[in-house]
C-alpha positions in Angstrom: 6.1 40.2 -8.7 7.9 39.3 -12.0 10.6 36.8 -12.2 13.1 39.6 -12.9 12.2 41.3 -9.6 12.5 38.2 -7.5 15.6 36.8 -5.9 15.1 33.0 -5.8 18.2 32.4 -3.7 16.9 34.4 -0.8 13.3 33.3 -0.8 12.1 31.9 2.5 9.6 29.0 2.2 6.5 28.9 4.3 6.6 25.1 4.5 6.6 23.6 8.0 7.5 20.0 8.8 4.8 18.2 10.7 6.1 16.8 14.0 4.8 13.3 13.1 6.1 13.5 9.5 8.6 10.5 9.9 6.0 8.4 11.8 3.4 9.1 9.2 5.5 7.8 6.4 7.0 5.0 8.4 3.5 3.7 9.0 2.7 3.8 5.3 5.9 2.0 4.4 5.2 -0.6 7.1 1.8 -1.2 5.5 3.1 -1.6 2.0 5.9 -3.9 3.1 3.3 -6.4 4.2 2.0 -6.5 0.6 3.7 -9.1 -1.6 5.2 -7.4 -4.7 4.0 -10.2 -7.0 6.2 -8.9 -9.9 5.5 -10.0 -13.5 7.4 -9.3 -16.6 6.4 -9.8 -20.3 8.7 -9.4 -23.3 7.5 -7.0 -25.9 9.3 -8.0 -29.2 7.8 -5.1 -31.2 9.4 -2.5 -29.0 12.7 -4.4 -28.6 15.9 -3.8 -30.7 19.1 -5.6 -31.4 20.7 -3.9 -28.4 17.7 -3.7 -25.9 15.0 -6.0 -24.7 11.8 -4.2 -23.7 9.4 -5.7 -21.2 6.0 -4.6 -19.8 6.1 -5.1 -16.0 3.5 -5.1 -13.2 3.6 -5.2 -9.4 1.2 -4.8 -6.5 1.1 -1.8 -4.2 -1.1 0.1 -1.7 -4.9 -0.1 -1.8 -4.9 -3.3 -3.8 -3.7 -1.6 -7.0 -1.6 -3.3 -9.6 0.9 -0.9 -11.2 2.4 -1.2 -14.7 5.7 0.1 -16.1 8.4 -0.5 -18.8 11.6 -2.3 -18.2 14.4 -1.9 -20.7 17.6 -3.9 -20.3 20.6 -4.5 -22.6 20.6 -7.7 -24.5 23.3 -10.0 -23.0 24.8 -10.3 -26.5 25.2 -6.5 -26.6 26.3 -6.0 -23.0 26.4 -8.9 -20.4 25.0 -8.4 -16.9 25.1 -7.3 -14.1 23.7 -3.8 -14.8 23.1 -0.8 -12.6 19.4 -0.1 -12.1 18.0 3.2 -13.1 14.4 4.4 -12.3 13.1 6.9 -14.8 10.2 8.6 -13.0 7.5 10.5 -14.9 6.3 14.1 -15.2 2.7 15.3 -14.8 1.5 13.5 -18.0 -0.5 10.3 -18.5 2.2 8.3 -20.4 5.3 7.0 -18.6 8.7 7.0 -20.2 10.0 4.1 -22.3 13.7 4.3 -21.3 15.3 2.4 -24.2 18.0 5.0 -24.6 19.2 4.5 -21.0 19.3 0.8 -21.5 21.5 1.2 -24.6 23.9 3.1 -22.3 24.2 0.1 -20.0 21.5 0.5 -17.5 18.6 -1.8 -16.5 16.1 1.0 -16.8 12.6 1.1 -15.3 10.0 3.5 -16.7 7.8 3.9 -13.7 4.1 4.4 -14.1 2.4 5.2 -10.8 -1.4 5.0 -10.3 -3.3 7.1 -12.8 -0.7 6.6 -15.6 -1.6 4.6 -18.7 -1.9 0.9 -17.9 -2.0 1.8 -14.2 -5.3 3.6 -14.3 -8.0 0.9 -14.5 -9.0 1.5 -10.9 -7.7 4.9 -10.1 -7.7 7.8 -12.7 -8.3 11.3 -11.4 -6.9 12.7 -14.6 -4.5 15.5 -15.7 -5.5 18.1 -14.4 -7.0 16.5 -11.3 -4.3 14.4 -9.6 -2.8 17.4 -7.7 -6.1 18.2 -5.8 -7.6 14.7 -5.5 -8.5 14.3 -1.8 -6.3 17.2 -0.9 -7.8 17.8 2.5 -6.9 14.4 4.0 -3.3 13.2 4.1 -4.5 9.6 4.6 -6.3 9.5 1.3 -4.5 12.3 -0.7 -3.5 11.3 -4.2 0.2 11.5 -3.7 0.2 9.1 -0.8 -0.2 6.1 -3.1 1.6 7.8 -6.0 4.8 8.2 -4.0 4.6 4.6 -2.7 4.1 3.3 -6.2 7.4 4.8 -7.2 9.1 3.3 -4.2 7.8 -0.1 -5.2 9.6 0.2 -8.4 12.8 0.1 -6.3 11.5 -3.2 -4.9 11.0 -4.4 -8.5 14.6 -3.6 -9.2 15.7 -5.5 -6.2 13.8 -8.5 -7.4 15.8 -8.7 -10.7 19.0 -10.9 -10.6 20.6 -9.1 -13.5 20.6 -5.8 -11.6 23.5 -5.0 -9.2 21.5 -4.1 -6.1 24.3 -1.8 -4.8 23.9 0.5 -7.8 20.4 1.8 -8.2 19.7 5.4 -9.2 16.7 7.6 -9.9 16.1 10.4 -12.4 13.3 12.6 -13.6 12.2 16.2 -14.2 9.2 18.2 -13.0 7.0 15.6 -11.3 9.8 13.3 -12.0 12.1 15.6 -10.1 9.7 15.4 -7.2 9.6 11.6 -7.4 13.4 11.5 -7.5 13.5 13.4 -4.2 10.7 11.4 -2.5 12.0 8.0 -3.7 15.6 8.9 -2.7 14.3 9.9 0.8 11.9 7.0 1.4 14.3 4.4 0.0 17.5 6.0 1.3 18.7 2.5 2.3 18.9 1.5 -1.4 19.2 4.6 -3.7 22.8 5.3 -4.8 22.2 8.7 -6.5 19.5 10.9 -7.9 19.2 13.6 -10.5 16.2 15.9 -10.1 15.2 18.5 -12.6 12.8 21.4 -12.1 11.4 19.7 -9.0 7.6 19.9 -8.7 5.7 19.2 -5.4 8.1 21.4 -3.5 6.7 24.3 -1.6 3.2 23.6 -2.9 1.5 26.6 -1.4 4.5 28.9 -2.1 4.5 27.8 -5.7 0.7 28.4 -6.0 1.3 32.0 -4.9 4.3 32.5 -7.2 2.8 31.2 -10.4 -0.6 30.9 -12.2 0.6 28.1 -14.5 -0.7 24.6 -14.2 -0.5 22.3 -12.4 -0.2 24.5 -9.4 -3.1 26.6 -10.6 -5.3 23.6 -9.7 -4.7 24.5 -6.1 -5.7 28.1 -6.7 -8.8 27.0 -8.5 -9.7 24.6 -5.6 -9.2 27.4 -3.0 -11.4 29.8 -5.0 -14.2 27.3 -4.8 -13.4 26.2 -1.1 -11.6 29.1 0.6 -12.5 27.8 4.0 -10.4 24.7 3.3 -7.1 26.6 2.9 -5.6 25.6 6.3 -6.6 21.9 5.8 -5.0 22.0 2.3 -1.8 23.4 3.7 -1.7 20.9 6.6 -2.2 18.0 4.1 0.4 19.1 1.6 3.1 19.5 4.2 3.2 15.7 4.6 3.9 15.5 0.8 6.3 18.4 0.3 9.7 17.6 -1.2 11.3 20.2 1.1 10.3 18.0 4.1 11.6 14.8 2.4 14.9 16.4 1.4 16.7 16.0 4.8 16.1 12.3 4.7 18.2 11.8 1.5 21.6 10.1 2.0 22.7 9.6 -1.6 24.5 12.2 -3.8 22.0 14.4 -5.6 22.1 16.6 -8.7 19.4 19.3 -8.8 19.0 21.5 -11.9 16.5 24.3 -12.4 15.6 27.0 -14.9 15.7 30.5 -13.5 12.8 31.6 -15.6 10.6 28.6 -14.8 6.9 29.7 -14.6 5.7 26.2 -13.8 7.9 25.1 -10.9 9.2 28.4 -9.5 13.0 28.5 -9.0 12.5 29.7 -5.5 11.2 26.3 -4.4 14.1 24.6 -6.3 16.6 26.5 -4.2 14.5 25.7 -1.1 14.5 22.0 -1.6 18.2 22.0 -2.5 19.1 23.9 0.6 17.1 21.5 2.7 19.3 18.6 1.6 22.1 17.6 3.9 23.6 14.9 1.5 26.4 15.4 -1.0 24.7 17.7 -3.6 25.2 19.8 -6.7 22.9 22.6 -8.0 22.9 23.7 -11.7 21.0 26.8 -12.6 20.1 27.7 -16.2 19.6 31.4 -17.0 16.9 32.3 -19.5 15.5 28.8 -19.3 12.0 27.9 -18.2 10.5 24.6 -17.2 12.9 22.6 -19.4 15.6 23.6 -16.8 18.2 23.9 -19.6 17.8 20.2 -20.5 19.5 20.6 -23.9 22.7 21.6 -22.2 22.2 19.8 -18.9 21.7 16.3 -20.2 25.4 15.7 -20.7 25.9 16.6 -17.0 23.1 14.3 -16.0 24.6 11.4 -17.9 28.0 12.1 -16.5 26.7 12.3 -12.9 24.7 9.1 -13.2 27.7 7.3 -14.8 30.0 8.5 -12.1 27.9 7.0 -9.3 26.3 4.0 -11.1 29.3 3.0 -13.2 27.5 1.3 -16.2 29.8 -0.7 -18.5 30.7 1.1 -21.6 29.2 -0.9 -24.5 32.1 -0.1 -26.9 34.7 -1.1 -24.3 32.8 -4.3 -23.4 32.5 -5.2 -27.1 36.3 -4.6 -27.6 37.2 -7.0 -24.7 35.1 -9.8 -26.2 36.7 -9.6 -29.7 39.0 -12.6 -30.4 
């Protein structure tokens, strides 16, 4: 069925929430909370500017892995602390975001690099494609078990920083970053202040694989062509990782934005995950836009939404108050 023949607003997901979903994730969080974070931070002068200091960071997580990331923070001479924290979570690519532009807007911004990303892939690297179907028939070893937790540990890194106001921590990303925005806001609902999720991936996995033949979801179709007898096990595993099942756990205000012609993350599942949220929420839909979800026009709304809830100091205003 073509996108023009479908009605994303009325699509009914096939996702079921496992009865032990909450217990499954609580056990994982209990395990990782026993692991010392051991955060480290190293200044990178070559990437820093007159307004922003850039650091490479590392921290420990599940399975004995050490995770890397970027940390960009305003220079105190440009904008004094404290700062709201902002996690920028990555798409389905190997390189994490270097969020200097967000730091220039007054955020202490963390470019999260979960396992498999560059500098976090020395011991775990299923590749792209590859991550989506790695150990896909076992929820206890499936790739996204550790991947989701690695993003959550970035929240703990933010909480370890004295220059961050711990009452103002947001999360933002698109595609896989949209998925991680949802899962992080759910699993760290005690901390996250707001989230902006674009074109959310990892929502309605099996529905999406039936609605599109674009990658990454085509990885699931390829896997099931090779192992058709595994379909029920695949579905059972993925329901523990589906953003639609995380959505009701979110407490913070959320902005969700989708493209109505998205052939990568079908708009049907974007509506489904939005409808599953019980928090304060806003949905923006972009006609004639695909997986970019109308980002060219939407970015102003994202910046306004994050600023409303995280209240970064305006660099121009702060500079004016320090003159004389």
